[in-house]
N, C-alpha and C positions, 0 to 999 in steps of 0.2 A: 577545583580538580586540576592540579598542576602536574601530577605524575603521568608521564607518557604511557606507562604500562596500565595504570588505572583508567586513563581516558580511553585506551583501546578496549579494555574490558567493559567499560560502560557502553561503548558502541556495540560490543557483542551482546550485552544485555538488551539494548534497544532492538537489535536485529532479531534476537530470540523472541521478544515480546511481539514484534510485528509479525514474525513468522507464525507463532502459535495462535495469535488472535486471528490472523488471516485464514489459517487452516480451519479454526473453530467456526468462524463466521461463514466462510464460503462453502464448507463441506459438511457442516453439522447444523448450525442455527438456520441457515437459509434453505436447507434441503427440504424441510416441511413446507416452506412458503411457496416453492416453485413446482412441486409435484402435483399431479392429479387436478388440473384446472388452473394452476398458477396463482398469482397474487390476488386476483379478483375473488377467487373462491376461498383461499386459505388465510389471507391476511387478518381477517377479523377474528380468527380462531387462535392466533398466536401473538397477542399484543406484548407478552413478556419477551418473546424471542426478538421481536422487532425493537423493543427498547434496549435489549442487551446488545444487538447488532450496532445500534446507534452509539451507545455509551462506550462499548469496548473499542469501536472504531475511532471515536474521538480521543480516548485515552491513548491508544497506540500512536495516533498522528501527533498529538501534543507532546508525547514523550520523545518521539523521533525529532520533532522540531527543537526541543530543548537540547538534546544531545548534539544536533547539528549546529546549534548556536554556540555550544562549548567548543566544538571543533573549529568553527570559523574564528572564534576569539583566540584560540590557542595557536592556530596556524595561519593567522591573517597575513603574516609577512612572507610566507613561502608558498601559499596555495595558488597564487596568480589570479585570485578572484573566483576560482572554481567552487570554493566552498560557499561563497555568498550566492552564487547561482544555484547551487544545490539547495541552500536554505530557501531561496525564492521558489524553487520548484516544489519543495515540500509544502510550503505555505499555499501554493496554488492547488496542490493535491488535496490539502485539507479542505479548501473551499469547495472543490468538486465532491469530496466525500460528504460534506454537510448537505450539499444539494441532493445527493443520492439518498441520504437518510431522510430528508424532507419528503421525497417521493414515496419512500417506504411507509412513513407515517400517514401520508395522504392516501395510500392504497388501503391502509387499515380502515380509514373512515369510509372510503368508497366501497370497500367490501362489506362493511356493516350496512350501508345503505342498500347495496345490492341484495343482501339476504332479507332485508326488511321490506323490500319493494314487491309490488304485485308483478305478475308475469309480463304484462305489456310494458311496464316501466324498466324491467330488467334489460331489455334489448337496448334501450337508450343509454343506460348506465354502462353496459358492456361496450358499446361503441365509443363512448367518451373515455372509458378507461384505457383504450388502446393508445390514446395520446399520452397519457401518463406513463404507460408501459414503454412507449417509444422514447420518451424523455429519460426514464430511468435507465434503459439499456444504453442510450447514447452517452449519458454521464458516466455510467459504470465503466464502459470500455475506454473512454477518454481518461478516466481516473487511473485505470490499470496501465495504460500506455505511458502516462505521465510518471507513474510510479516506477516503471521500467527505466525511463530516462533518468530519474533521480538516482537509481542504482548504477547506471552507466557513469554518471558524474562522480558518485562516491568512489567507485573502483578506479576511475580515472585519477582522482586525487591520490588514492592509496598507491597507484602505480607511479605517479610523479614523485611522491614523497618517499617511496620505498619503505613505508611503514609496515608493509606486508610483503611476503615474497612475490616477485613480479609475475611468476607463472600463475599464481592464484588470482592476482588482480586482472590479468589478461583473460583468464577463464571467466571471471566475474563480468567483465565488459561484454564478452561474447555471449554469455548466458542471458544477460539482461537485454542485449540486442535481439536475440532469438525470441525472448518473451514479448518484446514490442511487436515483432513481426507476427507472432502467433495471435496476439490479441487484435492487432491492427487489421487483420483480415476481416473482422466483423464490421469494421467501418465501411468496407467496400462490398458489403452484402454476402460475404463468405462466412464460414464457420471458424470458430476458434480452433487452432491446431494445438490441441492439448499436449501432444507428444513433445512439442517444442518448449513447453514449460518445464519439463523435467531437468534439463541441464542447469537452469538457474537455481532450482530448488536444491540440487546437490551441491552446487558451489556455495550457496547460502549456508547450508548446514556445515560444510567444511570451514568456511570463514568464521561462522559463529563459534565453532569449537576452538579454532586457533586464537581468536580474540579473547574468549573467556579464559583460556588457559595461559596464554602468553602475553596478551595485550599487544600494544604496538612495539615494534623493534626499537631497541635503545642502542644508538651508536653515535660516536662523536662526529662521523662524517655525514650525518643526516641532519635535517633541519631541527633546531632546538625548539622546544615548546615554550610558549609564553608563560611566565609566572605571575603576571599581573592579575590582581583580584578585582 
């Protein structure tokens, strides 16, 4: 992929895939898992949804890693190392996501055991499940914070390279920073500030549209893309 325009459009596709899968997973597939009793009660009834959450999450993360690798390769001489850091953060995010998926699959087995157990045993299973729930929540919030940081790095590179309008990249960095603050509250015992998530969603949609239609800017006064295969 040597065309600057096409590489930008590919990044737009990766952002679109990440956005759609994230919305589908968080607000559709996971909805039935956490309502009316939570994972302990519901996980055993939704094995297909748990499988879809895991598979779609891995596909999204791996696709983003592939595109990040292409970006790091193409702009290795002009990014100042920020794209390699971005790539490393995405890899760390994938590791955290896999750990979260493991806890979901584990909850499915615990939920099955809970429903099959006699009443006296259920109290013990419920108590032990809280450890798994705490692990899942901790990993989930850390993953989202790391994801926000990766977006800050991506928009930081786009600001530096001027591959997108600077006003858009500044809004992207601000929106991602607000997302990190919103989710980071949960690490200190607070609630997620969902209203602070809206700015990043809006910037993400605008950026996706720009990249899908226009790709990266082409100009002789900006860094050239590598043509090495």
